[in-house]
N, C-alpha and C positions, 0 to 999 in steps of 0.2 A: 515424634519417633522415640524420644528418650523416655517419655512417660510409658510407652509401650514396653520398653526394655525393663523399667522398674516393675511394671505389672507382671511381666513374664517371670521375673525372678521371684516375686512374691507368690505367684500362683504355684510355681514349682515347689517352693518351701512348704506351702499349705498342703499340697497334694502329698508330699513326703510325710508330713505330720499325720495325715489321715491314714497312712500305712500302705499306700499304693507302691508297687514294685519300682525301685529306683530307676532302672534303665529305661523302662517303658514310660515312666512319668517324665523323665528328662526329654526323651525324643518326642513322645506324643504331645505333651503340652507345647513344646517348641513348634512343632509342625502346625498345630491348631492356631497358634499366634501368628505364624508365618502366613497362613491362609487368610486370617483376618487382616494382616498388614497388606497383603496383595489387594484385598477388596477395598481397603481404605486408602491405598496409595502411600502407606507409611513405612513400607518395608523394601529394602534394597535386595531384589531377588538374585543379584549376581553372587551374593555370598553363598547361596545354596548350590551354585555351580561348582564350588570347590569341594562339595561333600564327597563325591566319588573318590577324588584323590586323597582326601583326608582319611576315609575309611580304608582305602588300599594301603596307605602309609601305616595305619594302626596294625593291620594284619601282617605286614612284612617288616615290622620294626624289630631289629635284632636285639635291641636292649630289652624289650618286653618278653623275649623268650625266657629270660631269667625268672620271670614270675612263675610259670608252671613248674619249672625245675626246682626252685626253692620250696614251692608248695609240696611237691612230690617228696623232696628230701625231708621236710618237716613231718609229713604224715607217716612216712616210713619209720622215722625215729619214734614217733608216738606209738604206732601200732606194735613196734618191736619192744615196747616197754622200757625204752632207754630212760625216760623220765622217772619211772618207778624205781629203777636201779640206782639212778643218781640220788634220789631222795633217801633211799635206804642207806646207801653208802655214806652220804653226808651226815645223816642222823647218827650213824655209828661213829663217825669221827668227831662230831661236834656236840652230840646229845648230852654228854656228861658235864658240859659247861653251862654256866648261867646264860640264859637266853639262847642256848645252843640251837633249839629247834627253829626259832625265828631267824637266826643267822643262816641256818641251813636252807630255809625257804628262799631267802634272798639270793644266796649263792647259787642254788640250783636254778632259780628263775633266771639268773644271768647266763648260766651255761645253756639252758634251754633256749633262751633268746638268741644266743649266738649259734645254735645248732638247728633249731626248728623255726623260730620267728613267727609262729602261729599262736596268737594270743588266746584264742578259744581253747585250743588243745592244752596249753600250759596251765591256764586257770582251772579247767575242769580236772586235769590230772592232779594238780596240787591240792585242789579242793577235796577230792576224794581221798587222797592219801594223807595229807598233812592236817587238814582242818580238825578231824576228830581227835588226832593225837595232841594238837595244840590246846584244844579245849580241855582234854583230860589232864594236861599238865599245868593248868592254872591260867592260861592266857584268856583274856576277856574275849567274848565273841566279836566285838567290834574291832579290837586290835588284830586278832587272827584273820578276820575277813579282809581287813584293809591291807594287811601285809601280803596275803595271797593275791588279791586283785591287782595291787600295784606292781608286784614283781612279775606277775603274768604279762603286764604290758611292756616290759623291757624290750620285747621283741620289736617294738616300734622304733627304737632308737639305737639299740645295739646291733651292729652289722653282723652277718648279712640280713638286712631287713627288707621285707617286701614293700613296706611303706617308703623306704629310701629309694628303691628301684622305681616305683611309680612317681615319686617326687622328682627324681633325677630326669626321667623322660619329660615330664611337664616343664621343669625348669630349663631343660635344654632348648625346647621350642620357644619358651618365653625369652631366653637370653638372645637367641637369634633374632626374634621379633624386636626386641629392644634395640639391638645393634642396627637393624635395618631402619628403625624409626629415627635413629640418630645419624643415618647416612653412612654407617660403618659396614663394610663388606669384609667379613673376616670368618675363617673357618673355625675359630676358637669357640668352644662351648663348654658347658659344665657337664661332667659325666657322672654316672652312678658311682664309679670308683672314687671320684673326688668326695662325694657325700659319705661313702663308707669310711674313708680315711678321716674326714672331718668329724664324723660322729664318734670316733673312738674315745677321745678325751671326755666329751660331754657324757657319753654313755657310762664310762667308768666312774666319772664324778657323781652321776646320779646313783649308781650302785653304792658308792661310798657314803653318800648322804642317807640312803635307805638303811645301810648297816648302822650308822651312827644313831639314827632315830630308833631302830628296833632295839639296839642295845641299851640306850638310855631309857626307853619306855619300859623294857623288861626289868631293868634294874630297880625301877620304882615300884613295880607291882608283883614281882616274883620273889620267891625265897632264894637262898643261895644257889640252888640248882633247880632247874625246871623239870627234872625227871628223875626217876629211880633208875639206876644203872641196870637193874635187872630187866627193865622194859626195853632196853636198847636192842636194835637189830643184831642178830648173831652173825655179823660179818667181820672178818678179820683178814689182814694181810692181802693175799692174792685176790680174794673176792672183792675187796674194796678197789684194788687196782684195776681189776677187770671191769668194774662198773664205771670208773672215772676215766680211764685212759682212752678207750675207743672214741667217745664223743669229743674229748679234748683234742685228740689227734686229728679228727675230722675238721674241727673248728680251725686248727692251725693250718691245715692243708688249704681250706677254702679261703680264709682271710689272708694267710701268708702269701698265696699265689697272687692275690689282688694287690696287696701292699708292695710286694717285690716287683710287680710289673710283669710277671710271667703270664698272667691270664687276665682277660677282661672279666667283669662280673658275670656275664652270661656264660663264659667258658668255665669259670669257677663254680657256677651253679650246676653245670653239667657234671663236674668232678664231684661236687657235694652229693648230688642225687645218686650217682653211681656208687660213691663211697658208702652212703647210708644203706643202699640196697645190699651191697657186699657185706656190710657189718651185720645186717639182719640175717643174711644167709649163713654167715659164719657162726652166728649164735643160735642157729636152728630156730629162728622165730619168724620165718617168712614162709607161708604156705600159699598155694594157688588161690585159695579163697581170700586170704588176707591181702595178697597182691591185687586181686580183683577189686577189693574194697578200697585199697589205696588209690588205684587208678581211677575208680569212680569218683571218689572224693576230690581228687586232684582236678578231674574234668569239671566237676560241679563248681568248685571255687574259681578255677580259671575262667570258666564261661561267665560266671557272675562278674568278675573283674572286667573282662573285655566287653561284655554287654553294657556295663555302666560307662566304660570309656567311649564306646560308640554313641550311646545316648548323650553323654556329656559333649561330644564333638558336635552333634546336631544342635544342642542347646547353645554352645559357644558361637556357632556360625549365625544362628538366628538372633542371638543377643547382639552380636556385632552388627547384623543387618538393620537393627533398630537404633543403632548409634550408641549402644551401651558401653562400648569400649571407650569412646570419646567422653562419655559422661563420667566414667570412673577416672579416666586420666585427668580431666579438669577438676574433679573433686579432690583427688589425692594431691595434685600439684598445687592447689590453692589453699590447702590446709595451713594453719599457723604452725610454725615450727619446722617447716620444710620437710626434709627427709625423716627427721626424728618424729615429727607429728604424723606423717603418713604411715611410717612403720608401726607406731603405737596404735593407730586406728585399725590397721589391718590385723595386728596381733589380737586386739580386743574383739574384733568381729569374728575371727577364727575361733577364739576361745568361747565366745557366746554360742556360735553355731555348733560347737562341739557338744553342747547340752542336748541338741535335738537331731544332729546329723552324724553319720559315720565318717571316719577319716577318708574313705574312698570317695564319697560324694564331695567332701570339701576339697580334696586334692584335685578332682577332675572338673569341678564346677567353679569354685571360688579362686583357687590358685592361678589358673590360666588367665583370669580376668585382672588380677591385681599384680601378679609377678612382673609382667613386662613393664609396667609403670614404675615399680620399685627399682627394677634393674636399670632402667633408663635414667633413674635419679642417682645412679652411682653405687648402689648397694652391692656388696660382694655376693655372688650367687651361692657359693658354698655356705657362707654364714646365714643367708636367707633360708636355704634349704634346711639347715640344722635347726634354726629357730622355729620354722614351720613344723618340723618333725616333732620337736619337744612339745610344741603347743598342741599338735594333733594327738599326741599321746594322752593328753588329759581328756580327750573325748571318750576314751574307754572307761574313765572313772567318774565323770561328772553325771550326777543324777539329772533327770529321771531315766535317760536312755543310754547310759554307759553300758557298752556291751559286756565288759568284764563283770559288771554287777549282775547282769542277767545270767552269764555263764555260771557264776558261783551260786546264785540263788537256785539254779536248777539242780545242784548237787549237794547243797548245804543241808544239814539236818534241821528238823523243825524247830529245835531249840534256838537256832540262829535266826533272828528276825530280820526282815528287810531293812528296818531302821538301823539295826546293828551294822549291816553292810554299808549303808549310806554314811553313817557316822565314822566308820572305820577308815574310809578312803579319804576323808577330809584332810588329815595331816599329810598324806602322800601327795594330794593335789597341791598343797602348799609347798611341798618340797620341789615339785616339778616347776611351779611358778618361781621359786627361788633360783632354780637352775636357769630359767629364762632370763631373770634379772642379771645373773652372773654372766651369761652369754652376751647380753646387751651391753654390760659395762666392759667386759673383756672379750671382744670378738675373736681374739687370738686363740681362745680355747677351741674354736672350731676351725680356724684358718691356718694355724701354725704348722700342723702336720702336713696338710696338702701342699703348702708353700715350700716346706722343707724337702719333701719327697719328690715333687714334680717340677720344682723350679731350680 
C-alpha cells in the first residue's frame, strides 16, 4: 500500500511537469490509482466515503470566502491604475536621490502587496512602467529585473495575502487533526488572522533587507544620482498626496480592522473589496466594461483556486487510503535530530518543489501531508505557517518555472535577456533564505505579535 502512495505522488509530479492542468491532474490521477487499488486490494475505499463531506466543507468554508474578495480588491486596484499612480508619485519623491528609482520600486512593491496581493499584476505593472526607466538611468538589466520580480512577490508574505488565507485554512485543519491524533479534543485552532499578524514583522524585515541590498548595489554601480531631475514626473503636492493616501488608507482600514479585532479576515476582505470599488468610482476610473473585466478575472482566478483545492482533496484522501499518511509520519518522526531534523527536511523539500510547482499546488498537496505530523511534534502553528509562506515565496523566483520570471519576461524589452532575469533574482532568493534562517533562529519574529495581541 505504501509503495502505491509513493507511486501516486511521483505520477502526480510527473504529470504536472508535463503541463497538464493541475486540478484535473490531481483528481484524475488519484481516481485512477484508487481504481487500481480496488482491483489489487491495496486501497482502503472507506476514505473515498468522506469525499462528499470534504467537498461540501470546501464550498461552505467561510474563511475561503476571503479569497475571491481579496482577488476582486486587487484586480480593481490594478484596473484603476493605482499601481501606476503609486510608482509615479514615489518616483517624484525619491527619484532625485541616489538609487531612488530602485528604492521606489521596493516601496511601491510593498504597498501593492498590502493592497492587491496579486503577484502577476504587480510584476507586470512595474515591469511595464519601471523597467525601461531603470535601464535608461544606468541600472543593469539583471539588477533591475531582479528588483522588480522580487518586490512583486512581496504579496505572498505581506498581509493581506491570499497565500496566507490558503495556508491558514490548511493549517487549521492540520492543527485539529494533530490534536485528535494526540487524543486532545479542543476547539482551539490557528486562524488566518493569526497568520496575518505573525507575518507583519517578517514581511517588514524582508522589505528592509531588500532596501539595504538595492541601496548597497546601486551605490556600487551608479553615479551620485541615478536620474536627471528634468526627467522626473511632474507631480507636486496635492497630486502626490492624492496618489499615495487612498491606497494607504485602504490598507490601514483592512489590516487595522483585523489587528484590532473588529473584523475577521473575511469581513475585512469584504471591506477592502468595497473600498477598492468606491475608490475607483470616486476617481472616475471604473466603467461598466472595466467592471465586467474585473468580475470575469476574479471568477477565473477564484475558480482555478477552488478547482485545485477540490482536486487536492481527492488526492489527499486517496493518498491516505494507500497508507501514505502513516508513511510520512514514520519517516518524519524517525529522522535524526527529532523536530529540528523533520522541520529541516520539510523546508528543503518545499524549497526544491518550488522550482517546479506553484505555491497553490504545494499548499494544497504537500502541506496537508506534513503539517499534522509537524504540529503533533509540538511546533507552533503560526511559526510553521510563516516559515512555509516565506519558503513558498521563493517558488515565484526560482528558475526554471518561477511565475514572476515568466510575468516579467512577457513585458520586458528584447534587450533584457532571460539569463539576465535569472541572474538578477539570485541575490533576492538568498535574502529570502536569510530571512528563513532568521525565523528559525528567532521564532519570536513570527510569534511575538500574535502572543501579545491575542493572549
